[in-house]
N, C-alpha and C positions, 0 to 999 in steps of 0.2 A: 160753839154752836148749840143753841137750845135743843133739848130733846134728842140729842144724838148719843148713842151708846158709845162710850169712849173706846171700847175694844174693837169696834168695827166701823166701817164707813160705807154705808149703802146709799148710793145716789138717790134711789127712789124715796128712802126715808127722809133724807135731807131735803129733797124737793117738796115732799108732802108737808114737812114741818114749816118750811118757809111760806108755802102757799096758804096753809092754815093760819099762820101768824099774820100775813099780809092782808088776807081777806079779799072781799069782792071789790067793786068799783069805789074809788076814792078820788076826789079832786080838791085837795086842800089848797087854799089860796097861797099859803107860804111854801108849798112844795114846788121847788124849781123844776122838778121832773114832770110836772103837769099831771094830767089824768093817768091813773093806774088801775089795773084790775089784776088781782092775784099777785100784786107787787110788780107787775110788768108795766113799764111806762109805755105811753103811746108811741114815743119815738122808737123804742126797742121793738115793739110789736110791728110797727110799719117796716122797720129795717129787716125784720124776720119774715116779712111777706103777709102779715095779717092786715087786711083792708077793711074789716068790719067795724062796727060800733064798739068802742072799748067796754061799754057796759055789758056787752054780750060775748066778750072773749071767753072761749071755752077753757075750762080748767085743763083739759088735755093739751091744748095748744100752749098754754102757759108752761105746763110741765115739760113739754118738748123744747121750748125756748130755754128754760132753765138748764136742762140737760146739755143742750148743744152749746149755748153761749156762756154759761157760768160753771160748767163742769168739764166737758170734753175739750172745747176749744182752748181754754187756758191750761189744760193738762193737769188739772187737780186730781184726776183719776190716777195719774202716775204717782202723785204724792201719797194718795190713799194706800197704795201698796206698801209704803214704808212707814207712814205715820198717820193713821186714820184720824186722830183728833186734829192734827194740823190741817189735813185736807178739809175736814168739816168746817174749821175756822176760816180757811181760805174761801170756801164756797159762800159761807154766810157773809163774810166781809166783802167778798166780790159782788154779791147781790146788792149790798147796801152802798158800797163806795166805789165799785168797779174792780174788775179782776186784776188790772195792772197795779192798782193801789195795794190790794191784798198781797199780791206777789212781791211788791216792793217791801212791804212790812216783813215778809219771810226772809228776803234776801238781806235786808239791813240787820235783822236779828241774828241771822247766821254769821254775818261778818263780825258783829259785836261779840259773839259768843265763841269764836274760834281760838281764843287765847293767843292773840298776836300771830295768827296763821300757823300755829304749831299743830293744831288738830287737823286742819285742812286749809287750803288756800282761800284767800278772799275771793269773792266773786263780784262781777259787775252788777250793779243794781239797775238792770235793764228792764225789770218788771215783766219778765218772761220766764216761764218754767222751761228750762232746757237742760242739756246734759250736765253743765257745770253746777247749776242749782241743785239738781238731783244728787250729784256727787257730793256737794257740800252737805246736803241733808244727810246722806249716808255717813259721811265723815263725822258729823255732829252726833248722830245716833250711836255710832261705833264708839266714840270717845266718851259719851255721857250716859249711854245705856237707855233703856226704856223710860226711866224716870226723867231723862232729859227732855222728853216730849212735853212734859208739863211746864218746864222752865221756858222752853221755846214758845209755847203757847202763851204764857204770861208776858213774855217780851213782845209778842205780836199784839196782844190785847192792850198793852201799855201804849204802843204806838197808835193804835186805833183810838183809844180813849183820848189821847192828846189831840188827835186830829178833830174829833168831835167838839172838844172844848174850843179849840182854835177857830173852828168853823162858826160856832155860836158867838164867839167874840168878834169875829170879822163881820158877820151878818146877823144882827140881832133878831131878824125874822126866824132864824133857825133855832132860836131858843125854845120855840114851840115844840121841837122834836128832841131836844137834848136829854131830858129826863128819860124818855122812852128808849132812846139809843143806849144810854148807859145802863138802864134796867134790863133791857132785852138782848143786848149785843155783847156785853162785856161780862166775863166771869161765869158763863153758863156751862162750862165744861167741868 
């Protein structure tokens, strides 16, 4: 997550950083998400109860949506208590690709890094943060120590980078965004 202090994970700081990076109103013709303001798509704004013009979406409303939909609801706040950099990455990836996709990256990486289930049991890749995912994360951190967080982060970012490239390969219109995704979303911790 760009601009995040690796030793802490403050939701307000993460939200402010993503809002600053996303900027005001944008309606790029190749963006399948349609009009956005502060990085919030019109569909998400409507689902969260905002009925006004997207150009006028207040920053405070966007921040509340980010907190509710991309931090608390997917339970990334629970991850932050254990592994702040992983939580920051989940938030950033969740904003860009969806929280279920971000969580799936974490779960896949945890399964691949458990040394054949010797360190902790495999978990279902159900794309939800629940007790088993948190227990696996605890098991990983206990087995690998604090330095393990860096390796887990790299594994998650590798999955994210592969998805960006595959997306651009499948939909050439998305090549317009690939360079920026790789520059701003991968390797920022």
